[in-house]
N, C-alpha and C positions, 0 to 999 in steps of 0.2 A: 338411266341407271336407277336401281331401287333395291329393296331388300333381297330380290331374286338374283342380284348380281354379286352377292357376297356370301361367304361362309367361313366359319372357324372350325379348325380340327387340330387334333394332336398328331394325326397321321396313323396309318395302319399298324406300323411296327410297334409303336408305344402302346396302342390299344391292345394289340395281341399279347404283348408282354404283360400288361396288367391282368388280362384274362387268365393267362397261364399261372400267374402268382395267386390269383384268387382260388383257382382250382387246387393249388398246392397248399392252401392255407390250412385245410383240415388234416393234412398229412404231416406237416412239419412247420415250424415257425419260419416265417419269411419276412423280408424287409420290404416296406413300401418303396415305390420309386420316389426319389427325392423331389420336392416341389420345384426346386430350381431346374431340374432336368425336364419336368413337365412344361415349365414356362419357356424353356429354351426350344422345346419341340413344337410349341403351339404355332400354327400358321393361319394367316388370313388369305383365303382364296378369293379371287375377284375376276370379273369379266367385263366386257363392254368397252374395251380399249380400241384406240384408232388402228393398232396393228393386228387386231383380230386374234388376240391370244388370251389364255388363262394365265394369271400371274399369282405366284405364291410369295407372300411377304412374311417375315418373322413378326410375331406380335410385339416382341421387344425391339423397339427401334425402327420397325417397319422396313427392314432391310430386304431388298429383293433377293429371293433365294433361287428362283427359276421361273421360266415362262415357256409356253408352248401352245401351238394351235391344234395339235392332235389330228391334223388332216382336215379340219373344218375349212371350207372354202367360203369365206366371208365372215361377217360379224358373229360373235358368240353372244347370244341374247340372254341366257339364263343358266343357272347351275343349281344343283341340289346335292347335298352331301348326306351319305347314309349315317345311321346312328353309330356304327362301329368306327367311323372316322376314316376308314381306309379306302372307301369307294365313293366316287363322285360321278354324276351324270351331267352333261352339258347339252344345251340345245342351241342350234345355230340358224343363221339366215339361209344356209344351204339345205334346209328341210331335213336334216339328220340330227340324231342325238348320238353322243359318244360316251362310252363308259371308260372311266379313268381309275387308276389306283393312285393313292396319295401316300408317298413314303412307305410303300409296302412291296418290296422287291419280289418276295416269294409268290405273292398273289398275282403280281404282274406276269410272272413266268407261267403260272398256272392258267390264267385267263386269256392271254393274248392269242388271237387266232392268226392263221396263216395269211389271211387277206390283209389284216392291219400291218403285219410284219413286212409284207411286200409293198404295201402302199406307202408306209412311212420310211421304209428302208432300215436295214440293220437287223441284228439278232436280238430277240427279246431277252434271252438269258444273259447276254453280255452288256447290253446297253441299259437295261432297267436298273442295274445297280448304280449307274452313274447319274440317273435322273430321279428327281422327287416325284414328278408327274409322268405317268405312263398311260397312253391311250391303248385300251385293250379290245374294245368292240365298237362297231358302227351299227346303230339301230336305224333300220329303214322302215318306211311305211307312210311317211307324210309326203304331201305334194306341195306344201307351202311352208314358209318360214316358221320356226318354232317360237312360241311366245312365253311358255311357262312349263314347269316341271314339278312333280312331286314324287319322291323316292321313299319307299318303305323297305328297310333292311330285313325286317322279319318276314315279309312276304316275298322278298327278292324280286320286287316288281317296281316299275316306274311308269307313271302316266304322264303323257306329254300332250300339250295343246298347241294348235297352230292358228294362223290368221284366217283360215277358211272354216273354222269351227269344228275341226276334226280332233278327236282325242284318241291317241294310240296307247296300247298297253304292251309292254315288253318285259321279259325277264332280264335281270341285270347281269348275273354272273355268266349265263350262257348266251346272252345277247339275242334271244329269240323273240320274233314278233308273235304276239298272242292274238290281238284283235284290234279292230278300228271301230270307233263309236262316232256317229254323226250327231252333234248336238242340235242341229236344225230339225231333226226328225224326232224330237222328244214328244211332240204332239202328232197325232195322226193327220194325214193329209186333209186340209180343210178345217182342222181343229183350231182352237185358239187357247191362249193362256187364261188363267183364272181372272186376270185383270181385263180380259176382253180384247187384247191386242193380238192380231193374227201373227203367229210365229212360224208357220209352216213354210218350208222351202226358203228360209232366209238364213244365209250363211253369216254367222256372227263370230268375230274374233274371240278366242278364249283368253281372257285376261289373267286368271289365276286358277290354280288347282290345289286341292288339299286332299291327301290320301291318308286314311288311318290303317292300323295294323289288322283290321278285320276285313279289309277288302272293299270298303266303301269310300268313294271319293265325291267331292263337291266341285263343280266347275262354275266359275263366275264369268259371264259372257259380256260382250261389248254393250248389249242392251240392258245391262244391270241385273239380268236374271241369274238366279242361283239354281243349278240343276244337280240332283243327287243320283248317283248310279252305283252299282257294284262293278268290280272289274270284270265280271261275267256279262256286262252290258245290260243288266236288269235296271230298268228305270224305277226309281223310288219316289221322288217328289220334286217339286220345284217351288220357288218363291221369288218375289221381286225384292231385291236388296234396296232399291230406291236410291242408289248412289253408286259412284265409281269407287270400287274397293281397291285400296293399295296394299292391304295385308289380309291374309286368311290362314289360320292355323287350327289344327285339331288339338283338343285338350288331351290330357293323360287319360287313357282308357278308350279314346276314340269316340265317345258318345256326345261330345259337345264341340261346336264349331265357333271360333272367335274371329270376328271380322272388324276391320276398321278402314275408314276412307275419308272422303272429302266432307262428309257431314259432321266431322269432329266427334263422333260417337263410337265407342267400342260396343259391339253387339254380340251377345252370346246366344246361340241357337242350338237346339237339339238336332243331331245329324239325321235322325230317322224321319223327322217331319219338317225340319227347317223352321219351326215355330220359335219366335223370339222369347227367351226366358229372362234375359237381363240386359240392361242398357247402362253404360257408364258414360256420362257427359264430360267431355274434355274440351268444350268449346273455347275455354280461356287459353288453350294451348295451340289451337289451330288444327288443320287436318291431320289424320293419323297417317304416318308414313311406314311404320313397321311394328310388328308384334312378335314377341318371342316368349316362350314358356320354359320354365325350369325343366330340364330333361327328366324323363321317367326314371332313368337309372339312379337318380338321387333320392328316390323314395326310400324310407319314410321321412326324409328331410322336408322342411317347409317348402311348399310350392308357391312360386311367384310368377307374375306376368309382367313383362317389361314392354312398355309402350313408348315408341319414339314418335314425337310430334313435330309439326312444322316449325315450331319456335326453337328447335334444337335441344329440347329437354327430353329426358327419359323418365316416365312415370312408372313406379313399381307398385303393383297391386297385389295384396294378399287376400286370402280367403276371409269370409266374414266369420271371425272367431266367435263372436257373441251368438250368432245364429247356430253355430255348431254346438256350443255349450248348451243351448236350450234344447236342442235335439237329444 
């Protein structure tokens, strides 16, 4: 289990209601959704259990609200929740990804295809209202177990990596396969990496993926290499991370990549060339376990980075205000 096994959301219904109220703000005065209602709707989604299910717990009291496997045959290895909070993608040991709705009954009815209805049994229009989690699509394309996911709501796309070094690109709402990218073919046959280690025809597990809203993603492989692509399979650049990374996130705007791992350092790189721009030393706290950034939706509110370390502490990092004032 790791940061890829957990996610927080308010659910699709609450998010959609908030969106409708924002649209109505210019037309007439409206009331904000009470904070206690938001707190009651907040859910913690998690995977990696012995019974091979996704579980939804309430944030208040961690009470189990529901669980389900969505048709996965075997362990569910990772999950990724969209920015709107109502869509989730999971990757499993059965080499498939599944698209779910989270507390969003109308979207479940609109997205669920006939194959999923037949496979899971029941009618989507009647059963979706009774369930918080509804599986809508099965994403095919991998031949080996899924290890990581990254989902962009703005692009309506998800990239998924597997143990055989393959990255697949799918649309989420329609559940369509787009393309397959073989990370072992980043260099031409007989070529070698900048560090001089031959990397051709070597299948390496994809550990982590990070996708931005511009269609660029970075893959971290088992040999510690970072490879940057577009979702159109254009190779951009590569670099050696020099460590096993446990966390990898795109910053607001999608131009910077933040990584953290066993070396106890948070490293910030530019996505376009993967050159290191800044390093934060957290050696006193141990290896980096997870990194999260303040959501883009909160702009122009202050932006923070939350770093979880091996000693159980969370370090909160702000921007360099003195440097900004000088500029």
